[in-house]
N, CA and C of each residue as an Amber inpcrd file, in Angstrom:
protein
   351
  -2.7500000  31.1030000   7.5390000  -3.2500000  30.1100000   6.6140000
  -4.6330000  30.4980000   6.0940000  -5.3640000  31.3200000   6.8630000
  -6.6870000  31.7490000   6.4370000  -6.6070000  32.5810000   5.1590000
  -5.5870000  33.4310000   5.0700000  -5.4280000  34.2450000   3.8700000
  -5.1520000  33.3860000   2.6450000  -4.4570000  32.2930000   2.8510000
  -4.1520000  31.3790000   1.7590000  -5.4330000  30.7810000   1.1910000
  -6.3690000  30.4020000   2.0430000  -7.6370000  29.8390000   1.5820000
  -8.4730000  30.8920000   0.8460000  -8.4440000  32.1200000   1.3370000
  -9.1940000  33.1890000   0.6760000  -8.6340000  33.4310000  -0.7240000
  -7.3240000  33.4350000  -0.8610000  -6.7020000  33.6560000  -2.1700000
  -7.0090000  32.5130000  -3.1240000  -7.0400000  31.2870000  -2.6250000
  -7.3220000  30.1450000  -3.4900000  -8.7850000  30.1300000  -3.9220000
  -9.7020000  30.4760000  -3.0160000 -11.1200000  30.5520000  -3.3880000
 -11.3370000  31.6760000  -4.4000000 -10.6740000  32.8040000  -4.2000000
 -10.7580000  33.8990000  -5.1730000 -10.2020000  33.4690000  -6.5230000
  -9.1690000  32.6740000  -6.5010000  -8.5940000  32.1580000  -7.7410000
  -9.5630000  31.2280000  -8.4640000 -10.2740000  30.4090000  -7.7310000
 -11.2570000  29.5080000  -8.3450000 -12.4030000  30.3030000  -8.9580000
 -12.8650000  31.3280000  -8.2630000 -13.9150000  32.1960000  -8.8140000
 -13.3980000  32.9190000 -10.0590000 -12.1450000  33.3660000 -10.0140000
 -11.5400000  34.0100000 -11.1800000 -11.4030000  33.0630000 -12.3540000
 -11.1050000  31.7920000 -12.0700000 -11.0010000  30.8000000 -13.1390000
 -12.3600000  30.5820000 -13.8130000 -13.4150000  30.5480000 -13.0200000
 -14.7580000  30.4200000 -13.5920000 -15.1030000  31.6460000 -14.4390000
 -14.7510000  32.8270000 -13.9490000 -14.9970000  34.0470000 -14.7250000
 -14.1680000  34.0650000 -16.0060000 -12.9520000  33.5580000 -15.9150000
 -12.0880000  33.5060000 -17.0920000 -12.6410000  32.5570000 -18.1490000
 -13.1080000  31.3910000 -17.7300000 -13.7010000  30.4500000 -18.6810000
 -14.9620000  31.0200000 -19.3250000 -15.7950000  31.6760000 -18.5390000
 -17.0040000  32.2620000 -19.1210000 -16.6550000  33.4090000 -20.0680000
 -15.6380000  34.1830000 -19.7210000 -15.2200000  35.2830000 -20.5770000
 -14.6600000  34.7560000 -21.9030000 -13.8930000  33.6780000 -21.8430000
 -13.3100000  33.1210000 -23.0510000 -14.3330000  32.4160000 -23.9350000
 -15.3910000  31.8750000 -23.3320000 -16.3520000  31.1260000 -24.1310000
 -17.4720000  31.9950000 -24.7000000 -17.7750000  33.1270000 -24.0840000
 -18.9130000  33.9170000 -24.5250000 -18.5640000  35.2250000 -25.2210000
 -17.3050000  35.6400000 -25.1860000 -16.9540000  36.9260000 -25.7850000
 -15.7000000  36.7870000 -26.6450000 -15.4210000  37.8400000 -27.3830000
 -14.1780000  37.9470000 -28.1430000 -13.5270000  39.2840000 -27.7740000
 -12.2540000  39.4630000 -28.0540000 -11.5990000  40.7230000 -27.6790000
 -12.2090000  41.9610000 -28.3380000 -12.7470000  41.7970000 -29.5180000
 -13.3640000  42.9590000 -30.1660000 -14.6990000  43.3110000 -29.5290000
 -15.4210000  42.3290000 -29.0160000 -16.7110000  42.5930000 -28.3750000
 -16.5590000  43.1440000 -26.9700000 -15.5150000  42.7490000 -26.2890000
 -15.4210000  43.0440000 -24.8700000 -14.8750000  44.4460000 -24.5810000
 -14.0620000  44.9860000 -25.4570000 -13.5490000  46.3340000 -25.2930000
 -12.3370000  46.4090000 -24.3760000 -11.8320000  47.6230000 -24.1610000
 -10.6140000  47.7920000 -23.3690000 -10.7680000  47.4080000 -21.8970000
 -11.8900000  47.7350000 -21.2960000 -12.0870000  47.3670000 -19.8930000
 -12.2160000  45.8530000 -19.7210000 -12.7750000  45.1980000 -20.6940000
 -12.8450000  43.7470000 -20.6510000 -11.4850000  43.1010000 -20.7790000
 -10.6340000  43.6950000 -21.6110000  -9.2640000  43.1800000 -21.7410000
  -8.5150000  43.3800000 -20.4260000  -8.7150000  44.5260000 -19.7840000
  -8.1120000  44.7600000 -18.4670000  -8.6380000  43.7540000 -17.4460000
  -9.9260000  43.4690000 -17.4840000 -10.5050000  42.4640000 -16.5990000
  -9.9350000  41.0830000 -16.8860000  -9.7060000  40.7820000 -18.1640000
  -9.1140000  39.5040000 -18.5390000  -7.7180000  39.3500000 -17.9440000
  -6.8700000  40.3610000 -18.1150000  -5.5080000  40.2770000 -17.5830000
  -5.5060000  40.2340000 -16.0550000  -6.4130000  40.9720000 -15.4270000
  -6.5230000  40.9260000 -13.9690000  -6.9550000  39.5460000 -13.5020000
  -7.8890000  38.9440000 -14.2020000  -8.3550000  37.6090000 -13.8370000
  -7.2570000  36.5710000 -14.0400000  -6.4990000  36.7000000 -15.1140000
  -5.3660000  35.7870000 -15.3290000  -4.3620000  35.9280000 -14.1910000
  -4.1180000  37.1570000 -13.7380000  -3.1840000  37.3580000 -12.6280000
  -3.7190000  36.7460000 -11.3360000  -4.9910000  36.9280000 -11.0560000
  -5.5760000  36.3740000  -9.8310000  -5.5000000  34.8460000  -9.8470000
  -5.7900000  34.2460000 -10.9880000  -5.7210000  32.7860000 -11.0990000
  -4.2750000  32.3020000 -10.9440000  -3.3300000  32.9800000 -11.5850000
  -1.9370000  32.5470000 -11.4580000  -1.4050000  32.7920000 -10.0460000
  -1.8910000  33.8100000  -9.3600000  -1.4950000  34.0470000  -7.9680000
  -1.9980000  32.9170000  -7.0680000  -3.2340000  32.4940000  -7.2770000
  -3.7690000  31.3790000  -6.4960000  -3.0260000  30.0830000  -6.7660000
  -2.7210000  29.8200000  -8.0330000  -1.9590000  28.6100000  -8.3620000
  -0.5450000  28.6560000  -7.7920000   0.0550000  29.8360000  -7.8000000
   1.3870000  29.9820000  -7.2250000   1.3590000  29.7590000  -5.7140000
   0.3440000  30.3010000  -5.0420000   0.2200000  30.0640000  -3.6050000
  -0.0090000  28.5940000  -3.3010000  -0.8110000  27.9400000  -4.1220000
  -1.0630000  26.5170000  -3.9240000   0.2230000  25.7110000  -4.1030000
   0.9860000  26.0070000  -5.1340000   2.2430000  25.2960000  -5.3670000
   3.2670000  25.6010000  -4.2810000   3.3230000  26.8580000  -3.8390000
   4.2570000  27.2310000  -2.7860000   3.8920000  26.5590000  -1.4640000
   2.6000000  26.4930000  -1.1680000   2.1650000  25.8050000   0.0480000
   2.4790000  24.3210000   0.0040000   2.2750000  23.7030000  -1.1460000
   2.6070000  22.2890000  -1.2930000   4.1150000  22.0600000  -1.1650000
   4.8960000  22.9550000  -1.7480000   6.3560000  22.8520000  -1.6280000
   6.7920000  22.9970000  -0.1760000   6.2090000  23.9610000   0.5460000
   6.5760000  24.1490000   1.9560000   6.2050000  22.9420000   2.8040000
   5.0530000  22.3400000   2.5210000   4.6550000  21.1710000   3.2960000
   5.5580000  19.9730000   3.0190000   5.9530000  19.7960000   1.7690000
   6.7990000  18.6520000   1.4330000   8.2590000  18.8620000   1.7970000
   8.7870000  20.0380000   1.5390000  10.2160000  20.2580000   1.7370000
  10.5620000  20.6750000   3.1670000   9.7780000  21.5720000   3.7410000
  10.1420000  22.1320000   5.0370000   9.2360000  21.6810000   6.1780000
   8.1880000  20.9260000   5.8670000   7.2520000  20.4220000   6.8730000
   6.6080000  21.5530000   7.6770000   6.3070000  22.6620000   6.9950000
   5.6170000  23.7600000   7.6640000   4.4690000  24.2210000   6.7820000
   3.4500000  24.7700000   7.4280000   2.2940000  25.2320000   6.6700000
   1.9770000  26.6940000   6.9640000   2.8730000  27.3960000   7.6260000
   2.6530000  28.7900000   7.9750000   3.3150000  29.6680000   6.9220000
   2.5380000  30.5980000   6.3790000   3.0560000  31.5320000   5.3950000
   3.4720000  32.8120000   6.0960000   4.6110000  33.3440000   5.6990000
   5.0370000  34.6550000   6.1680000   4.5710000  35.6930000   5.1520000
   4.6610000  36.9530000   5.5110000   4.2940000  38.0160000   4.5870000
   5.1680000  38.0330000   3.3500000   6.4280000  37.6640000   3.5290000
   7.3590000  37.6360000   2.4100000   6.9830000  36.5550000   1.3970000
   6.3970000  35.4700000   1.8740000   5.9950000  34.3900000   0.9650000
   4.8980000  34.8480000   0.0070000   3.9870000  35.6800000   0.4950000
   2.9540000  36.2220000  -0.3850000   3.5600000  37.1570000  -1.4280000
   4.5930000  37.9000000  -1.0430000   5.2600000  38.7730000  -2.0180000
   6.0150000  37.9680000  -3.0670000   6.6510000  36.8900000  -2.6410000
   7.3000000  36.0050000  -3.6100000   6.2780000  35.4640000  -4.6090000
   5.1300000  35.0400000  -4.1060000   4.0870000  34.4990000  -4.9810000
   3.5240000  35.5790000  -5.8990000   3.3940000  36.7980000  -5.3940000
   2.8580000  37.8870000  -6.2150000   3.7810000  38.2210000  -7.3800000
   5.0840000  38.2010000  -7.1260000   6.0440000  38.4770000  -8.2050000
   6.0540000  37.3190000  -9.1950000   6.0700000  36.1020000  -8.6860000
   6.1270000  34.9330000  -9.5640000   4.8510000  34.7850000 -10.3920000
   3.7150000  35.2320000  -9.8540000   2.4480000  35.1230000 -10.5770000
   2.3560000  36.0900000 -11.7440000   3.2790000  37.0240000 -11.8230000
   3.2660000  37.9870000 -12.9230000   3.8560000  37.4180000 -14.2070000
   4.4880000  36.2400000 -14.1390000   5.1150000  35.6310000 -15.3190000
   4.1190000  35.3820000 -16.4570000   2.9310000  34.7960000 -16.2080000
   2.0040000  34.5980000 -17.3350000   1.5530000  35.8950000 -17.9920000
   1.4200000  36.9650000 -17.2120000   1.0320000  38.2530000 -17.7880000
   2.1280000  38.7620000 -18.7180000   3.3760000  38.6360000 -18.3110000
   4.4720000  39.0900000 -19.1630000   4.5610000  38.2550000 -20.4390000
   4.3350000  36.9480000 -20.3290000   4.3590000  36.1180000 -21.5330000
   3.1720000  36.4270000 -22.4480000   2.0010000  36.7290000 -21.8850000
   0.8620000  37.1250000 -22.7150000   1.1220000  38.4550000 -23.4110000
   1.7660000  39.3900000 -22.7150000   2.1060000  40.6610000 -23.3590000
   3.1110000  40.4500000 -24.4840000   4.1150000  39.6140000 -24.2480000
   5.0950000  39.3420000 -25.3000000   4.4420000  38.6190000 -26.4710000
   3.5080000  37.7380000 -26.1800000   2.7940000  37.0180000 -27.2410000
   1.9240000  37.9640000 -28.0570000   1.3250000  38.9520000 -27.4140000
   0.4930000  39.9030000 -28.1540000   1.3340000  40.7700000 -29.0810000
   2.5970000  40.9890000 -28.7230000   3.4960000  41.7190000 -29.6100000
   4.1440000  40.8120000 -30.6370000   3.9670000  39.5100000 -30.4960000
   4.5550000  38.5540000 -31.4220000   6.0440000  38.3750000 -31.2150000
   6.4830000  38.4720000 -29.9870000   7.9170000  38.4530000 -29.7190000
   8.3160000  37.3680000 -28.7300000   7.7460000  36.1870000 -28.8570000
   8.1640000  35.0880000 -27.9890000   9.3540000  34.3920000 -28.6460000
  10.5020000  34.5730000 -28.0450000  11.7120000  33.8890000 -28.4920000
  12.6110000  33.6970000 -27.2770000  13.7900000  33.1930000 -27.4840000
  14.7060000  32.9130000 -26.3840000  15.1240000  34.1930000 -25.6670000
  15.3320000  35.2520000 -26.4230000  15.7560000  36.5230000 -25.8440000
  14.6680000  37.0850000 -24.9300000  13.4360000  37.0900000 -25.3820000
  12.3370000  37.6040000 -24.5780000  12.1220000  36.7540000 -23.3330000
  12.1800000  35.4500000 -23.5000000  12.0000000  34.5620000 -22.3550000
  13.0990000  34.7620000 -21.3220000  14.3250000  34.9280000 -21.7780000
  15.4200000  35.1350000 -20.8270000  15.2960000  36.4830000 -20.1220000
  14.8110000  37.4980000 -20.8130000  14.6000000  38.7890000 -20.1600000
  13.4820000  38.7200000 -19.1240000  12.4360000  37.9680000 -19.4130000
  11.3540000  37.7980000 -18.4440000  11.8600000  37.0620000 -17.2080000
  12.6350000  36.0100000 -17.4150000  13.2000000  35.2630000 -16.2890000
  14.1470000  36.1570000 -15.4880000  14.9590000  36.9720000 -16.1660000
  15.8590000  37.8920000 -15.4750000  15.0750000  38.9090000 -14.6480000
  13.9980000  39.4500000 -15.2160000  13.1670000  40.4060000 -14.4900000
  12.5810000  39.7700000 -13.2330000  12.0730000  38.5560000 -13.3600000
  11.4860000  37.8810000 -12.1950000  12.5600000  37.5890000 -11.1540000
  13.7370000  37.1630000 -11.5950000  14.8320000  36.9090000 -10.6620000
  15.2160000  38.1790000  -9.9170000  15.3290000  39.3000000 -10.6170000
  15.6870000  40.5590000  -9.9680000  14.5920000  41.0340000  -9.0120000
  13.3320000  40.8490000  -9.3880000  12.2380000  41.2470000  -8.5070000
  12.1940000  40.3700000  -7.2510000  12.4270000  39.0740000  -7.4160000
  12.4750000  38.1840000  -6.2510000  13.6710000  38.5310000  -5.3610000
  14.7960000  38.8820000  -5.9610000  15.9640000  39.3070000  -5.1950000
  15.6650000  40.5800000  -4.4170000  14.9450000  41.5140000  -5.0350000
  14.5630000  42.7480000  -4.3550000  13.6570000  42.4450000  -3.1640000
  12.7070000  41.5470000  -3.3400000  11.8310000  41.1640000  -2.2320000
  12.6490000  40.5200000  -1.1170000  13.6110000  39.7030000  -1.4670000
  14.4220000  39.0320000  -0.4550000  15.2890000  40.0160000   0.3300000
  15.7770000  41.0280000  -0.3300000  16.6850000  41.9660000   0.3360000
  15.9760000  43.1050000   1.0420000  14.8350000  43.5340000   0.5490000
  14.1830000  44.7220000   1.0940000  13.2660000  44.4110000   2.2780000
  12.7080000  43.2500000   2.3260000  11.7120000  42.9660000   3.3730000
  12.1980000  41.8450000   4.2550000
């Protein structure tokens, strides 16, 4: 459970960095490394939110608060969804086909985590 708190605190710090990045800079000013930092920060924030939601689900549905290593991998794969949607949005290709492919990719990655570990 200690790792869960560290990830959530890191997510809160990332959210503050994300808000400051969005309010004080633009993509043309920040450059390529800033864009990489932006996507990394979005991933860290979505990972923390996913862990928070998964922990809440486990407490309500299964009455347990202990995370296994596999649960962190599930959250890591699921947290990649906003990054994929941002990439599709940057290409201007958000439609039903793209959304279904993203959902299929996440389903296959979660299936791989379930079977391999």
